[in-house]
MARMI-425441 format. One record per atom (N, C-alpha, C): x, y, z; residue in one letter. Coordinates in steps of 0.001 Angstrom, whole numbers, plus 524288, in hexadecimal, padded with zeros to 5 digits. Example, Ala and Ser with C-alpha at 12.3 -4.5 7.8 and 13.67 -1.06 7.14 Angstrom:
2
833867E9C681E78A8300C7EE6C81E78A833907F31C81E78A832327F73681BA8S835667FBDC81BE4S832648001E81EBES
END
This chain:
371
8034A7FB4F80003M7FFFF7FFFB7FFFEM8036E804DA7FFFEM801CA808B67FCF2K8049480DBF7FCC4K80190811BA80004K80438813FE803CFI801D8817F980746I8047681D2F80613I8016E820F58048DG8036D8261F80353G8028B829EC807CCG8065482D47808B8I805E68316D80CA9I807758369E80A37I803F383A5880A50V8053F83F998087FV808028427180CFCV80D258434580C7CI81017845B6810A9I810AA84B7F80F52I80D1284E8481174E80CE48542081062E80AB3856EF8151EE80D4285A9881780P8124685CC8815B4P816D38592281709P81A8D858E081350Y81F618561981426Y823A485A028154FY8255E85A1581A2CE8292385E1881BD7E82DCF85B5E81E72E8328685C8581CADE8372985A5F81EFEE839E285E3F82297E8389F8633B82201K83ABD8674D82565K8363D86A65827C9K8370D86C3D82C96N832EF86F4B82F43N82DA986C7A82F02N82DDC8676D8305AT829418640782FDAT824CB865DC8335ET8203E8666B83131S81B94867D98342AS8194E86305836D5S815BB863DC83A6CG8137585F6183D48G8109A85BB4839ADG80D9285DC783609I80A9985A7C83272I80E3A8576A82EDBI81270859F982D06S8162F85734829C1S818E9852CC82CADS81A7B853F883187Y81CEC84FEC834D7Y8193B84B4483591Y8143084C6F8368EA8106D8484D83783A80FBB844E3832A2A80F4F8474782E1DI80E6D8443782942I81337840E7827FEI817E08431D82898M81CAF8402382764M81D8783BBD82B61M81C3383CB983040S81CC1838B083465S818ED8345983353S81439835C8831D7Q81046831EB8309DQ8123482E3282C50Q81449830738281BA8164582D52823C2A81AEA829F68256AA81E7E82C3882879A823308296B82A1EA821DF824A082D6DA81E1E8252B83101F81CD5820D183470F8194681CE0831CFF8164081E8582DEDL8135781AB482ACCL8173281731827B7L81B32819A082588L81F18816A2822A7L821EF812D382642L822E88147E82AF1K825A98112F82EB9K8224C80C9A8306FK81D1C80DA583114A819AD8099A83320A817CB805CE82EDDA8179F807A482A14D8154A80489825D0D8197F802F7821E7D81AD47FE00821F0T81ED97FBFE81E4FT81C5D7F900819BAT817337F8AC819A2Q8148D7F578815BCQ812ED7F897810D6Q811C17FDA281192N80FB3800BD80D5AN813A28049980B17N812AF8065B80660E815E880A72803FAE8135680FB1804F1E81692813A880612Y8148F818E380720Y8163881C95802D6Y812B181FD480126L813CD824097FD86L813638291880084L817C282BDF80117L817EB830B780406L817D38354480023L8139E8382D80001Y812ED83C7E7FC49Y814C7841A17FEADY818B2844067FC32T81AC3848F57FDEFT81BAE84C737F930T81C2A851927FA25H81D38855087F5C0H8231B855F47F4DBH8264B8543D7F8A2V82BFD8546F7F80DV82E1384F0D7F98FV832A184D937F792P834EC8485F7F8D4P835DC847CD7FEB3P834BE8432B800AAI835C6841E980632I83B89840D3806EBI83DD6842CF80B0DS8434D841AD80C43S8441F83BD880CEFS8488C839F480B54S849858344880B4FS84928831CE810AFS84A28834C9814E0N84A248327D81A1DN8451E833E681D39N8413C8361881AB3R83CAA837E881D84R839238334E81F18R8384D82F9281B7FF834ED82B2781C92F837C08260581B62F83659821FC81E49V838B181CC981D70V83426818F381CEDV83455815BB818C5G83050811D68180CG82F058111F81258G82AD180E4E81146N8294D80D0480BF9N825E681172809A6N828808155980760F8259A819C38053CF8281281BDC80046F824E281EA67FD3BR826D9821A97F8CBR82505827377F981R8285C82AE67F83DN82704830757F867N824EC8320C7F32CN82004833CE7F2F6V81D99835757EE28V81CCB83B597EE5FV81EF483E327EAB0L81E84843DA7EAB1L8196E845AB7E840L816D1849437EAE3V811ED84B7C7E901V8123D851667E979V80EED854347E6AEP80EE3859E77E70EP80DC185BB87ECA7P80F7D860667EDFDK80EBE862877F33CK8094D8649B7F3F9K806F4866EA7EFEES801E98698B7F070S7FD788659B7F118S7F943867887F360F7F4878644B7F42DF7F26A862497EEEEF7F1AC865EE7EB3BL7EF8C864697E61EL7F35E8612F7E31CL7F88D862487E3D0G7FC7985F1C7E120G7FC7B8597C7E2CAG7FBC5858A17E7D8K7FB858533A7E9CDK7F6E68505F7E77AK7F26B852FC7E74CN7EDC9850757E520N7EE8A84F157DF70N7F0E2852A17DC71A7F1E1851A37D6EDA7F5A284D0D7D653A7F98C84CD67D9BDW7FD6C848A47D96CW7FAEC8434C7DA53W7F76E842E47DE40F7F50483DDE7DF6BF7F16983C267DB01F7EEE983FC17D866I7EBCC83E6B7D3D9I7EF3683C317CF92I7F39D83EED7CE9BY7F74B83D287CA96Y7F99A837DE7CC01Y7FB3A837277D0EEA7FDA4832427D290A7F9E882DAD7D235A7F4F182E9C7D36FS7F12682A5F7D31CS7F07A828707CD88S7F19182BCE7C9ADL7F10582A557C431L7F61A828497C1CBL7FA9582A907C366F7FF6A829777C09FF803E88276F7C419F80355827AA7C939R8078F825C47CCB9R8053F822617D104R802F881DF87CFAAP8005781AA67D3A4P803F1818BD7D7F2P8091B8183D7D6D3K80CA18166C7DAE0K80D4381A607DF46K80BE181F407DE31D80C438235E7E232D807148248E7E4D9D8032E821457E3DAV7FDFF821FB7E622V7FD4F81DCE7EA63V7FBBB81F397EF18P7FB6281B7F7F362P7F629818A77F399P7F61D814907F6D8D7F137811FA7F804D7EE47814CA7FC6FD7F162817038000CV7EF5381A0E80462V7F23081F2780480V7EF4F8236880543L7F1D48288C8055CL7F08382B5480A8FL7F48682CB780D92L7F3F682FDB81251L7F57E8355B810E9L7F2558392B8125DF7F3B883E9081173F7F1C8841E0815D9F7F4A9845F8816E9N7F38F8497381B4CN7F08284E218196CN7EBE184ED081B69M7E87785307819B0M7EADD8585B81AC0M7EA3285C3F8173BP7E6C885C068128BP7E9DC85AB780D9AP7EE738585780E08L7F1A48576080966L7F0558520D80718L7EC20851F08042DL7EA4D84CF580239L7E93884D347FC55L7E9C1848BC7F9C9P7E7DB848607F468P7E20D846C27F49DP7DEC38498D7F1EEF7D92B848707F241F7D7148457F7ED85F7DA44844D57E978V7D89A841B07E4EDV7DC4383D137E497V7DA38838767E608L7DD61833B27E623L7DA3182F1B7E41CL7DCCB82B197E21BP7D9F58265B7E098P7D72A8242C7E566P7D27B8222C7E48FR7CF5D820167E8D5R7D1FE81B7F7EB85R7D5C5819067E8C4S7D853814787EAEFS7DC0D815D07EF56S7DDAC81AE47EFCDI7E14581C7E7F3D9I7DE2881D887F8E3I7DFE681AF17FD0AV7DD9C81BC180248V7E00A820A78048AV7DCE882491805DFT7DF058295C80806T7DDE8829EF80DCCT7E1D782BCE810ABI7E17782CA78164BI7E397832148179CI7E04683610817D5P7E21283B348193EP7E32083B9581F23P7E70D83EA08208CI7E87C83F6382606I7E7DF8451F8276CI7E4C88461F82B65F7E3D784B7182D37F7E6AF84C5A83253F7E944850ED832B5Y7EB708527C837BFY7E81F856D083A3CY7E5B085A0783702E7E22285E1A838F5E7DEBE85FEC83487E7DAB2862EA835F9L7D717864FB8320DL7D71786ADB831E9L7DB6D86D4F832FDS7DB8D8730D83363S7D9D38759582E3ES7DB1887356829C8A7D9C7875A8824C3A7D3E9875B7823C3A7D0F687296826ACY7CB5887241825B5Y7C841875B082964Y7CACD8784382CFDQ7C7FF87AEB83141Q7C891880D4830DBQ7C7CC882D382C2FK7C8498888882B79K7C38088AAB82885K7BEE988A6B82AFCP7BA2788C1A8282BP7BA45891CF826C5P7BD6C895078297FG7BDA089A928284EG7C1E689C0C8246AG7C44E89835821F7M7C8808994A81E55M7C6D489CDD819DDM7C9CB8A0F7818C8K7C86D8A4828149EK7C8FF8A1CE80F57K7C5D88A37E80B99M7C5E28A0F880685M7CA248A312802FDM7CED38A294804C1S7D3538A3D280178S7D40989F5D7FDB0S7D7958A0237F9E8L7D8B189BDF7F62DL7DA9B897207F902L7DE14897E57FCEER7E024893837FFE2R7DBC189093802A9R7D81E89392804FEA7D3C98911C807DBA7D05288E0580421A7CF79890017FF77M7CC3E88D5D7FBB3M7CECE888297FA02M7D3F38885E7F936L7D6D68839A7F7D6L7D69487FAA7FC2AL7D726881808011BM7D70487E1080591M7D1B887B54805EEM7CD9387E2980503R7C85487BEE80531R7C7A3877F7800D1R7C9DF879087FC3EL7C9AD875447F7F1L7CC72870497F986L7D12B870C87FBD1Y7D40986C447FD94Y7D0D48691480180Y7CE1B86BE680512R7CB248693F8090FR7C6CE865D6806B9R7C473867CD80281S7C0578649F7FFF4S7C29885FB17FD94S7C75C8601E7FB50F7CA0085B757F95CF7CB15857AC7FDCFF7CD20859C580223E7CE9F8569680694E7CA0A853AF808E5E7C5A68565E80924K7C0F9853CD80B66K7BF9C84EE88085BK7BFC584F5080330E7BEA584AB77FFF5E7C2B98467F80097E7C7B284838800FDA7CC038445A80189A7CB8384163806A8A7CA068442B80AC4V7C98C8419C80FE6V7C4E583DD980FD3V7C0C883F4980D2ER7BC4083BD380CF6R7BD6D836D8809E3R7C10083712805FFR7C2478326880320R7C69282F38805B9R7C8C58313F80A0DA7CCFF82E6F80C9EA7CAF68297A80F40A7CE478258A80F64R7CCE0820AE811FAR7CCD98215A817EFR7D05D824B1819C8H7D0B0825AB81F6DH7D35882AF58203FH7D24D82D62824B1V7D4A58327682629V7D770831C482B57V7DC018343582BDCV7DF2A833C9830A0V7E02C8391A832DDV7E02483981837F8T7E19483E5A83AB2T7E46B83D0B83FACT7E6B08410D8421FA7E9E58402D846B4A7E72C8414E84BDDA7E2488432D84BAES7DF988446B85094S7D9BA8439685005S7D7268428C85469T7D195841BA8546DT7CEB1846F08535FT7D11F84B55854CDG7CEC485061853B2G7CE448515084DE8G7D2788505984AF9V7D248850F384555V7CEBC84CBD842D5V7CEC48481984528Q7CB3A843E68433DQ7C58D845C28434BQ7C3F38483084799K7BEA984A2C84808K7BD9A84E6D843EDK7C154851FA8432FE7C0CA8561E83F5AE7C028853CC839DCE7C34784FC88389CL7C2FD84D408338FL7BD9E84ACE832AFL7BBAB8483C83698I7B683845B88362DI7B247849E483540I7B2A784E2D83821D7AEC98525F837A2D7AF4B8553483258D7B42285676830D9Y7B4ED859B582C2BY7B3D0856A582739Y7B5D7851BE826F1F7B56284EAE8221DF7B0C784AE982237F7AE2584A748269DG7A9B9846CF826E3G7AB688412D826A0G7AFF383FF7828DEL7B20B83A99828ADL7AFCF8375582D30L7AFDB8322B82C7AD7AE7882EA583098D7B32D82E288346AD7B1E582D7F83969E7B63082D3083D44E7B9BD8288983C1EE7B7A88244B83A26E7BAD981FB2838F0E7BECF820A783493E7BDCA824D883187G7C12F825FB82D1AG7C5A1829C282E59G7C5FC82B558334DV7CA2182F01834EAV7CCFF82CBF83997V7D1EF82B85838EDS7D5018293E83D35S7D8BF82D4983F9AS7D96E82CBA8449CV7DD308300D8476DV7E20C82CCD8489DV7E68C82EA4846C3T7EB7A82C2384825T7EF3D83067849DBT7F0EA8301484EC6R7F4378341685104R7F99D8342D84E6DR7FBD1838D984E06L801068395684BCCL8052F8380184FDDL80A008378D84E05G80E698370E8518EG810D283C548527BG8158B83C6685444F818418415E8551AF81E1C84074854D9F82119844AB8548EQ826BB844448540EQ829338433A85955Q82C2383F03859B6K82F0E83DCB85E6EK834A883FBF85DA3K836308436E860B7F83B62845D686017F83FAA8429A8628FF844058421685FC3K8489683F6D861E0K84B40842F086606K84DED84082869A5D850AA8436786DAFD854F2846AE86B24D8542A84BC886B1ED857E184F5F868D5D85A7E852CB86CD4D85A94850F4871B0S85C95854198760DS862458558787573S86538852648725BR86ACD8538B871AER86BC8856EC86CD3R867B3857C8869CAT8686885ADE8650CT86831860B286656T86B7B863AC863DBR86B7A86951864DAR8667386BB9862E2R8644686F40865F4S85F86871F086478S85F8A87755866E3S85D7D87B2486402Q85D218806F86607Q85938880C386A95Q8560C87CA186B4FF8522F87CA686F79F8539C878D2873ECF8584F876E6873E2A859E2872F7877DBA859678751087D61A85A4C87A1087E25D85A3687C368836ED854FA87EBE884D1D8515987EB288133Q84C3B880F68822DQ848CE87D3C88536Q846CC87EEB889BBK8439787B8988D09K83EE487E6D88F2EK83AD087B5789072G8365687D758932CG832D78810589013G832CE8807288AE5H82FB2883C98878BH82AA6881338860CH826F38843A88407F822588822488187F8237A881BC87BADF8210987DBD87946L8225C87C6D873DDL81D7587BCC87092L81D8F87E1186BF1F819B687D1F867F5F81C7C87AFE86320F81A68876EA860A8V81CBC874A885BF8V818A08749C8579FV819B18776285362G816168778984EE4G816D887C8C84BE4G8147387CDD84754R814D5881A88443BR811BA885F4846DER813C888AA98466AV8111F88F37848BFV80CDA890FF84512V8080788F2B84615K80394890C7842F8K7FEB1890A58465AK7FA91892F58444FH7F5F08941284787H7F3AF88F20849FBH7F32A88AFF846DDK7F07A8866A848FAK7F38A883D084D6BK7F893884F384DA4K7FBDF882FA851ECK7FB0F8863D856F0K7F83288A8C8566FN7F6B988D9C85B09N7FB6988FF585DDCN7FF738914C85AFBV804248937E85D50V80300898AD86003V7FF5A89BC685DDBH7FE148A0D38603BH7FBFF8A038865C3H7F8A189C41866C2N7F68489B8086BEFN7FA7E898EB86F9AN7FDFE895B586D56I8022C8938D87091I805AD897E087297I8070C89B9786F1EV80A3A8A002870AEV807628A36D8748FV8025C8A461873A1E7FF438A77C8776AE7FF0D8A4B787CB7E7FEA789F9C87CBEG7FECE89CB988198G803F389D5388461G8081789D2D88168F80D4789DC2883AAF80E068A33888600F80C338A72D88319I80C758AC9388509I809988AD1088A3BI804D98AAD288A90A801DE8AB0288F69A8049B8A816893C0A806F28A39089282F809D78A0888965FF80E4C8A3B0898B8F811368A64D89579R815AB8A96D89747R813E68AE2489A63R80F908B091898D5K80D8E8B50D89BCFK80B918B3798A12DK808E88AF138A17DE8068B8AD688A642E80A818AAB38A9ECE80EF58A9398A7CBN812FE8A6978AAE4N8184B8A9368A9C9N819048ADDB8AC06P81DD08B0D58AAE9P822DF8ADFD8AC62P822648AA2B8AFDDE826F88A7228B16EE828818A31A8AD62E825158A2148A9A3A8261A89E188A5A3A82A5A89FE98A1E6A82D9989C268A047S831CC89D6D89C9CS8319389A0D897A6S82D77896ED89737Q82CFF89371892C1Q82C6C8968988DABQ82ED0894668898CK82E528969588466K82A878933A88142K828C88954187CD0L825898926587937L82868891DA873F8L8299088CFA87290F82C3388BE586D8EF82815889D0869BEF827E188C608652CL8243788AE586101L8275D888B585C8CL8270E8838F85BC6V82A71880C885810V8274E87F7D85327V828BF881D784EC6G8260A880D3849DAG826938857484638G825678847184168L825C58889A83D7AL821F088D0A83E9BL8237A891D083D67Y820298964983E8CY820CE89A5C83A3FY81D4289E2B83A48G81D7B8A2608366EG818088A4898354EG817CF8A8D483283G812D98AB078310EG810928AE9B83521G80BF48B0B6833EBS8098C8B49683752S807D08B25183C91S8062D8AD5283C88Y8049D8AAE38416FY8092C8AAD984552Y80DB48A9128439AY812518A910846D1Y813E48AE998487DY813AA8B23D844DDE815388B7A884603E811C38BA2384A36E80CBC8B8D884A07N809248BAE384E0FN80A698B8C585370N80BE48B3D2853A5I80D608B179858A9I812688B3E985AB4I816318B4C285744V81B1A8B738858E2V81A088BCBB85AEEV816A18BF7E8585CA815588C4D785A42A8130A8C4B385FABA80FC78C0D2860B1R80D728C034865F3R811A48BEF186A00R815428BBA68688CV819898BA4C86C1DV81CE68BF1086D71V81DF88C22186978R8210A8C6FA86A3ER81E1D8CAC686DC5R819168CAEF86D29Q815D88CE7187059Q816748CD2887623Q817278C83D87735E817DB8C67187CB1E81D8C8C60F87E5AE8210F8C78787AF0H826C48C77E87BFFH828A78C1F087D76H826BA8BE1587A77L8282C8B8B387B96L82B368B64487704L82DCB8B993873FCE830B68B7A186F77E834C08B371870C1E837118B3DE87559K83B1A8B008876E8K838C98AB138792EK833A58AB4487A54D8312E8A6C287CF3D82D868A3AC87956D82C0A8A5F0874ECV829058A318870FFV82C838A26686C46V82E2B89DAD86B75V8325389C8A8678AV8301C89968862F2V8303489BB085E5DF82ECB898E185990F833CA8968485743F834318917385750T8390388EE285593T8392E88DD784FC8T834AF88DB184D3CG8348A88BB4847E0G83531885CC847F8G836048838584356F836E387DE58431FF83BFE87C7F8459EF83C2387849848BBV840F4876A084B52V84222870E884A00V846F186F6384ADCS8488B86A02849DBS846328667084E0CS846468616484D00D8445C85D8B850D6D8478D85DE3855DDD84C9485EF58556ES84FE685F6685A03S84E348640A85D4FS84D4A8687585AE8D84B8586D1385DCDD8461E86C1186046D842B78699385D48L83D6B8688085F44L83DC5864AF863DFL84150860FD8639AY8422785D5D867FAY843538604B86D0EY846DF8640286CC5H8483D8670B8716DH843D586A8187338H840F186CBF86F9DL83C85870178711CL8382F86CF2873CDL837498684187206Y8336A864DF8747DY8358886310879D5Y83A3286125879D1K83C5485E8587E7DK83C63862188834AK83D4D8671588289N83E0386A9F886F5N8395B86E4D887C7N834FB86D2B88544A83077870B488599A82D6E86FF488AB1A82B0D8743988C64A82772873E7890E9A8223F871A088F2DA820ED8725088A2EG81C1C8703888827G81B4B871D088277G8184586E8187FCDL816B186FB487A62L8116C8727287A78L810ED876B687785V80BF88798387713V80A18878E38716EV80632875A4870BAF804578746386B69F7FE82874AA86B7FF7FC5C8795A86A5BC7F6CC87A7586B1FC7F43687C3186619C7F4A2878FC86210S7F2A487A6A85CEBS7ECB887B4A85CE9S7EAFE87E9B85944L7E56187F3B8585EL7E36D87AA88551AL7E6CE878BB851AEQ7E5788744884E50Q7EA758715084D11Q7EA0D86C3084CFAE7EEC08690484C58E7ED4F863EF849B9E7F10D861BC846ECG7F03A85C82844A4G7F0EF858318487AG7F4C6858C984BF4F7F5D2854B784FD9F7F879856F7854BAF7FD0C859028541CG7FFDC85B5285892G804688580F85A7DG807E28569F856E5M80C598535385843M80FDE855D585C85M8109485B0085CA1P813E285D2D860D2P8121D85BC88664CP80D0F85AD18670CL80B308593286C2DL80DEC8540B86DD1L80E178505086A3FL8106884B4486B5BL8165184B9486BC1L818B584EDD86880E81E5B84F96868C9E81FDC8519986E1CE81CF38557287011A81E17857A987551A81D388539E87996A818DF850E08794FM817A884CE287D38M81BD9848B887D77M81DCF8472D878BDD821DA8433E87886D826E88452787B14D827D084A3187B04F82C5184C9187D96F82B9584D098837FF826C584C4A88555G825AE84D3888AD7G824B0852FD88BE5G82266855A988815I8214785B328889AI81B5185BF088909I8197585EBC88CFEP813D285F9B88D92P811B4862E68890DP80CC586247887FCV80A58864AD8834FV80596867F0884C8V8054986C9688257I8008186FB38827FI7FE4086F9B87D04I7F93B86E0887CA5T7F70386DA38776BT7F13986F3F87747T7EF3186F51872A8S7E9F78715187186S7E5C386D778731CS7E14186FA487488S7DCC086C61875B8S7DA0986A61870E0S7DBC986BF886C5AR7D95D86A7C86768R7DBBA8656186550R7D8878628E86254A7DA7885DDD85FA3A7DDF385FA685B13A7E20885C85859E4P7E35E8578B85C53P7E739857F4860D3P7E8E785CC286239M7ECE885D4886643M7EB2A85ACB86B77M7E62A85B9486CE6N7E4628595F871E3N7E4268536487182N7E32B8514186CBDE7E33C84B9D86C07E7E8C88497A86C9EE7EC7684BF386A07V7F1DD84A2986A3AV7F3D184A7C86FDDV7F27B84EA5872A1A7F43084F5E87808A7F21284B0287B7FA7ED3B8498587AB8G7EB0E8451C87D97G7EB4A845A288373G7EA6484A4D88587G7EA9184B1D88B21G7F00284BB388D56G7F3EE84C2C889DBA7F96284C8888BB2A7FBAB851DE88AE4A7F85E855EA88A32A7FA5085B3E88968A7F6CF85F1488C49A7F8B7863D288CF2Y7F5BA8681C88F32Y7F27686A7088AB6Y7ED4B869E488AFFI7E9CD86B73886C0I7E7C487102887BAI7E7EE874358838AV7E6258799C883E7V7E2AC87AEF87F4AV7DF7087F0987FF3D7DCA48814B87BA1D7E09C8847587867D7E182882E08735CP7E5A8885628705EP7E4D488B3B86F69P7E00288D1A87007E7DEDD8929386F21E7DEB1895D587417E7E08D8937687866E7E0AD8963B87D63E7E6578968A87F61E7E92089ABD87E09P7EE9B89B4987FD0P7EF3489ADC885C7P7EB3089C5B88899S7EB7A89C0188E5DS7EC1F8964A8901FS7E985892B488D71Q7EA1488D3F88EB0Q7EF7E88B4A88D51Q7F19588CFD8890BI7F6E888B828878BI7FAC688D8B88B94I7F9F58925288D65A7FD71894BA89157A7FD208918F8966BA7F87988FF1897FEE7F7CC88CE989CCDE7FA838879D89C54E7FA1E88541897B2A7FCB988039896D0A802A0880CB89730A804A8884FC894E1M80A46886098954CM80BF0886AB89AF8M808B38896F89DF9K809E388A2C8A38EK80A22884F28A65AK80678881778A51ET8067187C568A79ET80B698793E8A656T80CEF8793F8A150L8119D8764489FCCL8169C878AF8A219L8168787DD38A2E5A81B2B880908A4DFA81BDA87FF58AAC3A8176587FA48ADA3F817D5880078B354F8155F87B8B8B673F812488782C8B3CAD80FC8873CC8B6A8D8127286EBF8B51CD8165B86D3C8B816E81991868A38B6ADE81662863908B6F5E812AE863318BA99K80FA785E678BB08K80C5D85D928B633K80993861A58B493E8065D861418AFDAE809CB860418AB0CE80E43862B88AAE9R811E88621C8A696R8138585C528A610R814F985A0A8AA6BQ816D5854878AA62Q81268850D18A8E7Q80DA3851FC8AAAAE8093784EA98A917E8085B84ECC8A329E808B5853788A101L80808853F589B51L80C64851198985FL811148517989A6DI8159784EBC897E7I814A2848E6897DFI812FC846C789C4CQ812158411A89CACQ80DC783F55898FEQ8096B84243898F4R80521840C289576R806AE8415A88FC0R809B28457688E8AG80B56846608893EG80F058423C88735G812AA840A188A65T8166783C9E888E4T8139F8378C8879CT80FA78363F88AC6K80C8683188889E7K8094483218884DEK8071D8369F8841CR803D28379F87F8DR806D2836F587A75R80B878391E87A43A80EB4839078758DA80FD283362873BFA8101C82FC68775BK8114C82A5F8760DK80CD4827D6872ECK8083F82A3F872BDE803DF827FE86FF4E803F38292886A0FE807B082C6B8685FF807F382E29862EDF80D1582C9186072F80CEA82AA785B9ES811AE82984858B5S8107382913852DDS8144A82A2384FA4W8138F8298C84A01W812F4823C784884W815868204B84B71E814EA81AC284A6BE80F3B8190F84B03E80CB581AE884F35K807318198285025K803CC81C0B84BEEK804EA820E384A73H801DF823838465BH802338207B84132H806F181EAF83FC9A8079F81BF683AD6A80496816C783AC4A804AA813EA83F10L801D180EEE83F5AL7FBFA80FD183EE4L7FA01813E08416EE7F4608151D84121E7F2ED8169883B89E7F65381995838FCL7F53B81B448339EL7F5538168E82FE3L7F8F3812E9830D0M7F91480E2A82D95M7F41180B0982E1BM7F20580AC7832D8T7ED17807FF833BAT7E89380A82830BDT7E88780FB7830B5I7E478812A882DD4I7E4FD811A182801I7E9DC811B0825F2I7EABE810B48205AI7E8C480B4F81EE4I7EA368075C821FFN7E8B3801F8820C6N7E2C780141820EBN7E037803B7824CBK7DA828034C8251BK7D7E28060982082K7DA2280A7081EF3S7D7E880D6181A98S7D83280A4F81580S7DC7580775814B8I7DD298044181025I7D9057FFEE80FF0I7D7BB7FDC28147EQ7D4227F957814C2Q7CE5C7FAD781464Q7CD378000C814E9Q7C7C5801AB814A5Q7C56A8010480F2CQ
END
């Protein structure tokens, strides 16, 4: 059997969370499945050491419409590059395929579908057109996969799917190697609060920063800094920086940009806590990364973060900076509560792995073929 995976975005540098998830998914499927051939579809060649296993790299156009045109062409003239089963991560899907191909779309979130007030710009019109294609593609899918029960419910409501047709399989997370002996600019930094992710609105960085400002105002004896690790830029970032300057906290709110795994290891290892309070999220791997390090977590009451936390984190309303500030105060000064969160978090992280995710996905693929 040939199993195809559309790996998009495919990023080898400054890897985003979604790109890391998709590539990890493919890597562990290849590791777990030695019986089938895999076709990995990318718009640029895969590095020779990126994946190990029985696979071929098939190059396809980068654009949405280009991919669709390619799959139509391949179904007619390149049958060896057409799979029996196709996994693709929404919304990057081919919607015109031979009926013989079993399709399994994978959803991490539905943010693109939840903008009823979107202005009718050309981009908005194109997005709505894509959504109509996607709706039909999802309805013709043999099965649908997501990483959280919250998104599962949204999928059922939005697309009118049966619950039996949507499976939840939890993602894994990055387990960092011990880099304590590696030189890092952050090796001596300790006791800070940490955010990991791109600086953008849905990550709720503005309210995290507001929470930190309130924490420092209400606790003048506090010396903790806030490190924000991830790519940044644009007016959203500039507005946050202006707010930080207004409070004269430029030295205490640090935007690091993208950092190496070694630097991230040190930032996690020595943190007072992770603050990850997104307004909307696909899964929330930083929660598990922090828990695996033995770092307490502050996270959002919204799905899927509250699902991933599973009672092992300090839960706050993401739109209430005062709650974020109170949580920071607890992690900074309440050692008993801090240790309880660490113990629960360490236990919780052991429930997730890419190996488990790959085996669950293989079961879904095999059942879909037999339907």
